N, C-alpha and C positions, 0 to 999 in steps of 0.2 A: 272878690277873691275869697275862697273858702279853703280852710286847711283841714285835711283828713289824715288819719293814720290808717294805712292799708292793712287789711287782714287777709290778703290773698295768698301770702306766703310768710315764712318765718322772719323775713327782713323787717317788717313793721315800718315801712318807709313813711316819712312825713310828706304828704302830697299837697301841692298847691293846685287848686282847681279854679279856673276862671271861665265863665260863660261869656262868649262873644258872638253876638248875632245867632247864627245857627250852628255854632261850633263850641265844643268844650275843650279847653286847653288844659293839659295835665303836665305838671313837672314834679320832679323829686322821686319818681319811681325808678327802681333799679331793674325791674323786669316788666314784661308786657302785662302781667296780671295787675299791676298797680294802675295802669291806665284803664283797663277794663273795669276794675273795682270802682274807680273814681267816677267813671261815666255812668255806671249802673247806680251808684249811690246818689248821683245828682238826678238822673232821669226816673229811676224806679227803685228806690231802696226797699230791700226785702230782708226778712229775718226768719230764723228758725225759732220755735218756741218750745221750751221745756217747762213742765209744771207737774202738779199732782191733782188727782180727782178723789173725791170721797168714795168710800165703799160702805157696804152694809155690814162688813165684818169687823167686829170689835177687835179681833186679833191683828187685823191688817186694815187700819182705818183709812189709809191713803194708798193710792196706786200711782206710780210714776208714769207720766205720759210725755210725748213729744210730737211735734209735727213731722211728717215724713217728707217734708220739703220746706221751701221757704215761702212765706206769704208777704204781701205788701205790708210795709210798716204801719200803714193806717189801720190795719186789722189786728195788730198785736193786742192793744188794750181791749177792744171788743171781744177778741178770742179769750182773753183771760177772764173776762166777765162771764162768758159762756161756759168755760171750763169750770168755773166756781159753782155752776148750777148742776153739774153732772154728779150722779151717784151710781156707781157700778154695783149691780145686784147679783152678779154671778162671778165665779172664779175666772177672770179674764186671763188670756195667755199673751205672752210677749208677741208683739206684732199685730195683735187684734185691733181692729178699728174701733175706737171709742166714739169719735165724732167724724162723720163722713163729709168730704167735700166742703170744708168750712168756708163760708161766704162765697161759694161757687168759684173757689180758686183751684180746684182739682187736688187740693192738699187735704190729707186726713190727719186726725190726731190719733195716735196709736199708743198702746200700752208698751212700756219698756221693761216690764217685769212679768214673771209668770206667777200669778196668784196661787195656782195649785201648789207650786213649789214652796211658796211663802207660808201657805196655810198648813202644809204637811209638817213643817218644822215647829209649829205651835203646839204645845201640849196643854 
C-alpha cells in the first residue's frame, strides 16, 4: 500500500494505492482525476521542470527556463545537470527553444522570459 497526495485538482485528496496482480486499486479520491493521477504516478511518473540557465550578459546573468511538457521522473536530475551546462549567447525570446527534444522525450526546454526586454531596462 502506498499513500499519495493528489495534485490533479484543488482538493488534495490523500490517496491509498495498492497494486494487485495486473490491477491498481485507488481509494480516497473525491473525483476521477485522483484515480488517473494515482495510476499514472505508479506506472509512469512525470514532472515539469523549471530552472535557469547561464547567459553571457553581465546585466542578465541567468535566464529562466522550463520544460514545455512533462518528462519521466527518471530524467529530472539528468536534465538539471544538462541545464547547468548551458550558456545562452544571444538575447533569447520568451518561448524560444533552449534545449530541443531532451532525452528523446519530445519535450523542449524553453525560455520563459524575453531577454531583449530585460536588457533594454538595464542602463
